[in-house]
C-alpha positions in Angstrom: 26.1 61.1 130.8 27.7 58.1 132.6 27.4 57.7 136.3 31.0 57.4 137.6 31.0 59.5 140.7 30.6 57.9 144.1 29.0 59.3 147.2 29.8 57.7 150.6 28.2 58.6 153.9 28.0 57.1 157.3 24.6 57.4 158.9 22.7 55.8 161.7 21.4 52.3 160.7 17.9 53.1 162.0 17.7 56.3 159.9 19.0 54.4 156.8 16.4 51.6 157.3 13.5 54.0 157.8 14.4 56.1 154.8 14.9 53.1 152.6 11.5 51.8 153.7 10.0 55.1 152.5 11.9 54.8 149.2 10.6 51.3 148.7 7.0 52.5 149.2 7.7 55.2 146.6 9.2 52.7 144.2 12.7 54.1 144.2 16.0 53.0 145.5 18.6 55.0 147.6 20.6 55.9 144.5 17.6 57.4 142.8 16.6 59.3 146.0 20.1 60.7 146.4 20.2 61.7 142.7 16.8 63.5 143.1 18.1 65.3 146.2 21.3 66.4 144.4 19.2 67.5 141.4 17.0 69.6 143.7 20.1 71.2 145.3 21.3 72.0 141.8 17.9 73.5 140.8 17.5 75.6 144.0 21.2 76.5 144.1 21.1 75.4 147.7 19.2 73.1 149.9 15.7 72.4 148.7 14.1 73.2 152.1 14.5 75.9 154.7 16.9 75.4 157.5 16.5 77.8 160.4 17.7 78.0 164.0 14.6 78.2 166.2 14.1 81.5 168.1 14.7 81.1 171.9 10.9 81.2 172.6 10.3 78.5 170.0 13.2 76.3 171.4 11.8 76.7 175.0 8.3 75.7 173.7 9.7 72.6 172.0 11.5 71.6 175.2 8.4 72.1 177.3 6.3 70.1 174.9 8.8 67.3 174.7 8.8 67.2 178.5 5.0 67.2 178.6 4.7 70.6 180.2 2.4 73.5 179.4 0.2 71.4 177.1 -3.5 72.2 176.4 -5.5 69.1 175.7 -8.7 69.4 173.7 -11.4 66.9 173.3 -12.2 67.9 169.7 -12.0 70.8 167.3 -14.9 72.6 168.9 -13.2 72.4 172.3 -10.0 73.7 170.8 -11.7 76.7 169.2 -13.5 77.4 172.5 -10.2 77.4 174.4 -8.7 79.7 171.7 -11.7 82.0 172.0 -12.6 81.7 168.4 
């Protein structure tokens, strides 16, 4: 089957550059990556990953973490398990 369809999208330059750097490490180009994504959409009959809207508690936790609030810092795994009571 010949490739005659065109996909055009405007995205942030930094996002494009970072994604294309990953593609390069994988040995593929943007066209191949987009083709793989489209194929996965076809196979899954939808997006090939879950999209969910975070629950209010999760969103609040993300915001607090991003702001550096309510963090528990552990020295190592043993300290973490001790703080968790495990």
